[in-house]
N, C-alpha and C positions, 0 to 999 in steps of 0.2 A: 121034574127038572132038577138038574144038579149043575152047579157052577164051579168052575175050576179057578182057584185063587193062586196068586204067585207062589205061595209056599206049597203048591200041589196038594192043597187040602180041599176036600169036598164039603160044601155047605148044602144041607138039605133044603128043600123048598120051604118048609116051615119048621123053624127051630124055636121051641117055646122059651128058650133062654136068650134069644137074640135081641139085642137093643139096636133098633134102626135109627139112623141119624140123617137129617137133611136140613137145608136152609131155604129161605125165601127172601127175596129182596137183595140178594148179593150184588146184582148189577143195576139196581135202581139208582136213580139220580138223587133221590131224596127219601127221607124217612128212615125208619129202622130196618136193620136186617134181622130177621127172626131165625133162630135155630131151634129145632125140635128133636127130641129123642123119645123113642117109644118102645116099650116092652109090652107086647099084647098079652092079655090074659086068656084070650081065645082067638081062634081064627075068625076073621071078619070078611064076609063076601063083598065084592065090589071095589076092593082097594086097587088103586093103580096110581100112576104118576098124577099128582094134583093138577098139572097143567092140561091133562087130557080129560078132566071132568068138568061138568058145568058148575057154575057157582052154587046152584041149588043142591046138586049132588054132593059137592064138597062140604057144604054146611051140614047136610044130613049125616054124612059119614063122620064129620068132626065130632058131633055129639055122641055117636056110637063109640068112636075111639076113646073119647074122654071117659065114658062110662065103663069101658072094658080094657083098660090098660094102666100101666104105671108110666107116666110121661113127665117130661120137663120141657118147658118152652122158655127160651132166653131171647132177650132183645138187646141189640147193640145199636145205639143211637148214631145219627149222622156225625155228631161231634166225636164220639168214640172212634168211629171209622176214620174220620179225618185225622185225629190225633195219634191213634195207635197204628192205623193201617188195617186193611181188610184181612190180610193173612194173620196178623196178631189177634184180631177179634175172633177169627175162626179157630185158631189154636187155643185161645182162652175158653171158647165155647166147648170145644172137645174135652178140655181138661175138666171143666165144671160138670160136664155130662158124665165123664168117668167117675168123678167124685160122688155124684148123686146116685149113680147105679153101681156103687162099689161092690155089691154082692154078686154082680154078673161079670162074666168073662168074655162073652161074645158081643162084639160091637162091629157094626157095618155102616160106613159112611158113604153116601152117594158122591162119587167123584173119583179123582185119581191121586189124591194126596191126603195123608193123615196129619200133615203139618208136624211130623216128628213125635206124635203122641203114640206111645207103645200100645200094642194090642188092639188098635182100631184098624180094621181092614177096610179097604176101599173097593168100590166097584162102580165103574161108569154106568150110568142109567140104572142103578140099583133101585131107584124110585119106581121104575116100571117093571122090575123083576122080582123084588123081595117084599113081602107083605109089610113087614115091620118098617122098612124104609118108606114104602108108600104111605103108611100111616103117619110117619114123621113128616113127610112131604105135605100131607093134607093139614096137619096141625100147624106147620110153619106158614103155609100159604094162607089159610083162613085167618090166622092171627095177624099176619101182615096186612091182608086186605081189610080186616076190621079196623085196624089202626089207621090205615090210609083213608077209609071212609069217614072216620071220626075227624081226622085232621083236615079233610076236605072242607069241612064246615068253617074252620078257622082260617083256611087259606084257599078261598074259592077260586081265585084267579088261575090256579094250575090244574083244575079238573082231576084231582087225585082220585076221586071216586070212580073215574073212568080209566085212567092210565096207571093207577096204583104206583105212580112215581117213576115208572120205567121211561126210557128215552124215546117215546113215540114221537112221530112227526109233530103232532099237535102240542105235546108237552114241550118239545124243543122250541116251537114257535112261541109258546106262552112265556118261556124263559127269556127269549129274545125280546119280547114285548114288555114284560114286567120286571125282568131281572130275577135274581135268585132270592129265595126267602131263607129264613134261619133253618129250615128243614133240609135244604139242599146240601149235598156233600161237596164241599169246596175242593176236595182233593181229586174229584172226578172231573175229567176234561171232556167237554162235548166235542164230538167229531164233526 
């Protein structure tokens, strides 16, 4: 499989020098947003978009990825998202990732904007198409889920262990009943 990028450059299916980037929790109503970047040291079977994997499979792949990659996982708190804005947090994350992986020149971020950071290419649904981005997707999702499972013990009213702080019907109903807690993003408006 070859993918055509805006610069008419072809990216091979597996590029051993590629750093894949993705985030989890971008649209959550509470808790951190996690960003992950991953440079695989070998090709790993079974990688795909983290949302399409069972929790058990994600956890298993997470451990395999950790053992077979150079990776970075960043967390942006609700407070940082509220104070700086989501776009500024994402831009900061991409800047930190480039700094961490300074010896690499190929970066691919899942989505349609690189927030003005040079030499980071983007591709919508890259987490389902490119192994390194799939790996980053899994690292970010598992990290976010683990944090929300931990926080669910301190804030049991919101069932974070079930909804992972996304705006599910039940989560919105719980907010209506109990109000928001300090983990909720005050800059996010409920529809």
